[in-house]
C-alpha positions in Angstrom: 13.1 13.2 2.7 14.4 13.0 6.2 16.8 10.4 7.7 13.9 8.0 8.4 13.0 7.9 4.7 15.4 6.7 2.1 15.7 5.6 -1.5 18.4 3.5 -3.1 18.8 2.4 -6.7 21.5 -0.1 -7.5 22.0 -1.6 -11.0 24.5 -3.8 -12.7 25.4 -5.6 -9.5 28.0 -8.3 -10.5 28.7 -9.9 -7.1 25.9 -12.0 -5.4 27.2 -11.2 -1.9 27.0 -7.5 -2.6 23.3 -7.9 -3.4 22.6 -9.9 -0.2 24.4 -7.3 1.9 22.0 -4.6 0.8 19.3 -6.3 2.9 20.7 -5.1 6.2 17.9 -6.2 8.4 17.6 -9.7 6.8 19.7 -12.8 7.4 19.8 -14.3 3.9 22.3 -16.3 2.0 22.1 -16.2 -1.9 23.6 -18.9 -4.1 23.7 -19.0 -7.9 22.4 -22.3 -9.3 22.4 -21.8 -13.0 25.2 -21.1 -15.5 26.0 -17.6 -16.7 27.3 -14.3 -15.5 25.5 -13.1 -12.4 23.9 -9.7 -12.7 21.2 -8.1 -10.5 19.6 -4.8 -9.7 17.8 -3.6 -6.5 15.6 -0.6 -6.0 14.6 0.0 -2.3 12.5 2.6 -0.5 12.0 3.1 3.2 9.4 5.3 4.9 7.8 5.1 8.3 10.0 2.0 8.9 8.2 0.2 6.0 10.5 -1.3 3.4 9.6 -1.7 -0.3 11.9 -3.2 -2.9 12.2 -4.5 -6.5 15.0 -7.0 -7.2 15.9 -8.5 -10.6 18.3 -11.5 -11.1 19.8 -12.7 -14.4 20.5 -16.2 -13.1 18.6 -18.8 -11.0 19.1 -18.1 -7.3 18.6 -20.2 -4.1 17.8 -18.1 -1.1 17.8 -19.3 2.5 17.7 -17.7 5.9 15.4 -15.4 7.9 13.4 -12.4 6.7 13.2 -9.1 8.6 12.2 -9.8 12.1 9.1 -8.5 13.9 7.7 -7.8 10.5 5.2 -9.1 8.0 7.1 -9.7 4.8 5.4 -10.1 1.4 6.8 -11.0 -2.0 5.3 -10.9 -5.5 7.0 -12.4 -8.5 6.2 -10.8 -11.8 5.3 -12.7 -15.0 7.3 -15.8 -14.2 6.9 -18.6 -16.8 9.1 -21.1 -14.9 7.7 -21.9 -11.4 9.1 -20.3 -8.3 9.8 -22.9 -5.6 8.8 -21.6 -2.2 9.2 -23.8 0.9 9.0 -26.8 -1.4 5.8 -25.6 -3.2 5.6 -24.5 -6.8 4.0 -21.0 -6.9 1.5 -20.1 -9.6 1.1 -16.7 -11.2 -0.4 -14.0 -9.0 0.4 -15.8 -5.8 1.7 -13.8 -2.9 4.5 -15.0 -0.6 3.8 -14.1 3.0 6.2 -14.8 5.9 6.7 -13.5 9.4 10.2 -12.5 10.3 10.7 -15.3 12.8 10.1 -18.0 10.1 12.7 -19.8 8.0 12.8 -18.8 4.4 13.7 -21.1 1.6 13.2 -20.0 -2.0 14.4 -20.9 -5.5 13.9 -18.5 -8.4 14.4 -19.0 -12.1 16.6 -17.0 -14.5 15.4 -13.4 -15.3 13.2 -13.2 -12.2 11.7 -10.0 -10.9 10.4 -9.7 -7.3 8.4 -6.9 -5.7 8.6 -7.0 -2.0 7.5 -5.1 1.1 8.2 -5.5 4.8 5.8 -4.0 7.4 6.5 -3.8 11.2 3.9 -5.7 13.3 3.7 -2.6 15.4 1.8 -0.8 12.5 -1.2 -3.1 13.0 -4.0 -3.1 15.5 -4.0 -5.7 18.3 -6.6 -8.0 16.6 -4.6 -8.0 13.3 -1.3 -8.6 15.2 -2.8 -11.6 16.9 -3.9 -13.0 13.6 -0.5 -12.5 12.1 1.4 -14.0 15.0 -0.9 -17.1 15.5 -1.1 -18.0 11.8 -2.9 -16.7 8.8 -3.6 -17.5 5.1 -4.4 -15.3 2.1 -7.7 -16.4 0.6 -7.3 -17.2 -3.1 -10.2 -15.2 -4.4 -8.9 -12.2 -2.4 -5.3 -12.8 -3.6 -6.4 -12.3 -7.2 -7.7 -8.9 -6.4 -5.0 -7.8 -4.0 -1.9 -9.0 -6.0 -2.2 -6.3 -8.8 -3.0 -3.6 -6.2 0.1 -4.3 -4.1 2.2 -4.6 -7.3 1.0 -1.2 -8.6 1.6 0.4 -5.2 5.2 -0.9 -4.9 6.1 -0.1 -8.5 4.6 3.4 -8.3 6.4 4.3 -5.2 9.8 2.9 -6.4 9.3 4.8 -9.7 8.3 8.0 -7.8 10.0 7.9 -4.4 9.4 11.6 -3.8 5.8 10.7 -3.2 6.8 9.9 0.4 8.6 13.2 0.9 5.7 14.8 2.9 4.1 13.5 6.0 0.6 13.9 4.4 1.3 11.5 1.6 3.2 9.1 3.9 0.2 8.9 6.2 -2.2 8.2 3.3 0.1 5.7 1.6 0.7 3.7 4.8 -3.0 3.6 5.5 -3.7 2.4 1.9 -1.1 -0.3 2.3 -2.3 -1.5 5.7 -5.9 -1.6 4.3 -4.7 -3.9 1.5 -2.9 -6.2 3.9 -5.9 -6.4 6.3 -8.2 -7.2 3.4 -6.0 -10.0 2.3 -5.6 -11.7 5.7 -9.0 -10.8 7.2 -11.2 -12.2 4.5 -13.9 -13.4 6.9 -14.0 -10.6 9.5 -16.1 -11.2 12.6 -19.3 -9.2 12.3 -19.8 -6.7 15.1 -23.4 -5.7 15.8 -23.9 -2.0 16.5 -27.1 -0.1 17.2 -28.4 2.5 14.8 -27.8 5.2 17.4 -24.2 4.2 17.9 -23.5 3.9 14.2 -25.0 7.4 13.5 -23.1 8.9 16.4 -19.8 7.5 15.2 -20.3 8.5 11.6 -21.4 12.0 12.7 -18.3 12.3 14.9 -16.0 11.4 12.0 -17.7 13.9 9.6 -17.6 16.7 12.2 -14.0 16.1 13.1 -12.8 15.8 9.5 -14.7 19.0 8.5 -13.2 21.0 11.4 -9.7 19.7 10.6 -10.0 20.0 6.8 -6.3 20.5 6.2 -5.4 17.2 7.8 -5.4 13.7 6.3 -6.8 10.9 8.5 -5.8 7.3 8.5 -8.4 4.7 9.6 -6.4 4.3 12.9 -6.9 8.0 13.5 -10.6 7.6 13.1 -10.6 4.8 15.6 -8.8 7.0 18.1 -11.2 9.9 17.4 -14.3 7.7 17.9 -12.8 5.4 20.5 -13.7 2.4 18.5 -11.9 -0.6 17.0 -11.3 -0.9 13.3 -14.1 -3.6 13.0 -16.6 -1.5 15.0 -15.8 1.5 12.9 -16.4 -0.6 9.8 -19.7 -1.9 11.1 -20.9 1.7 12.0 -20.1 3.0 8.5 -21.6 0.0 6.8 -24.8 0.4 8.8 -25.1 4.2 8.3 -23.7 4.8 4.9 -23.6 1.4 3.2 -19.9 1.6 2.6 -16.6 1.2 4.3 -15.0 4.2 6.2 -12.1 4.2 3.7 -14.4 4.5 0.7 -16.6 7.1 2.4 -13.5 9.2 3.2 -12.2 8.9 -0.3 -15.5 10.3 -1.6 -15.3 13.2 0.8 -11.7 13.9 -0.4 -12.8 13.7 -4.1 -15.5 16.2 -3.4 -12.9 18.5 -1.7 -10.7 18.3 -4.8 -13.7 19.2 -7.0 -14.5 22.2 -4.9 -10.8 23.3 -5.1 -10.9 23.0 -8.9 -13.8 25.5 -8.9 -11.5 28.2 -7.4 -8.1 27.1 -8.7 -5.5 29.8 -9.2 -2.8 30.2 -11.8 -0.2 29.0 -9.4 -2.0 25.7 -8.6 -2.4 22.5 -10.6 -4.6 19.5 -10.6 -1.8 17.2 -9.4 -0.9 19.6 -6.6 -4.5 19.7 -5.4 -4.9 16.0 -5.7 -1.7 15.3 -3.8 -2.7 17.8 -1.1 -5.8 15.7 -0.4 -3.9 12.4 -0.2 -4.3 11.2 -3.8 -0.7 10.1 -4.3 -1.4 7.7 -7.2 -2.5 10.2 -9.8 -3.7 7.8 -12.5 -5.9 6.1 -9.9 -7.1 9.5 -8.7 -8.2 10.4 -12.3 -10.0 7.1 -12.6 -11.8 7.4 -9.3 -12.7 11.1 -10.0 -14.2 10.3 -13.4 -16.0 7.3 -12.0 -17.7 9.4 -9.4 -18.4 12.6 -11.3 -18.6 11.3 -14.9 -16.0 13.8 -16.0 -12.2 14.1 -15.7 -10.6 16.6 -13.4 -9.4 18.6 -16.4 -13.0 18.7 -17.7 -14.1 20.2 -14.4 -11.3 22.7 -14.4 -12.1 23.8 -18.0 -15.8 24.2 -17.2 -15.2 26.3 -14.1 -12.7 28.5 -15.9 -15.3 29.3 -18.5 -17.8 30.1 -15.8 -15.4 32.4 -14.1 -15.0 34.5 -17.3 -18.7 35.5 -17.0 -18.6 36.3 -13.2 
């Protein structure tokens, strides 16, 4: 990984100030408020100026200060039986803490707490999403239930396998997956944009033609917006009108088909995981699930079938 991407794993931290100092872009004070020896751990990963972290505390902690500025900061507490007190409110299970960097933070966590967090620069978002973030937003409860485990899985997977962000291809796909989750959570009632059948067909055809002619590249939704000269919402409306699905899902199906075609001509020096990662499937267990759901067989089943066929060619 280059200098813009870094991973740090610190365990058995015995001084509370040492833990706080590891959040260099935050202005936080930590105070222990339960008896016992303080012990903590912190895993952190940075890529494309996005920070992800997992912190664990043995004692109850009171945190106060300011989060990372010019960023959307999210926190998820894992399996807490004793309530987390956030800005004077008791959090329930599966709730997501969301705060902009210019807001005051006040948080009290119980003993043996585990927090998954991420911090995303506002500059990563489109203007419409930036405006929503800066003028106030809420995370809809029914959306939160769905988004919580997805964000948790993403953060845990990347912190457990930090080399997933070692290549630009996977960084691009991971960032786009992450932004899509965030936009889903805050844009739960997006404004409908009416598009003509002609425009929808033209936009979808443009995406298909461009992605086919640049088959070795991975494309984020923001790339497709630039290619088609549309906003994210207009792109969404065009795909829903022409294909009945979102552009992200449509592109995923195209990438799954590309993997399947590659498996038909795999060489001894290649592997399923290498091919899947090449086409942007960085979460391999999710890839296997999506592949089987679409084709009704596992990638390894496809590979075995094609290897048998090749023996007779």
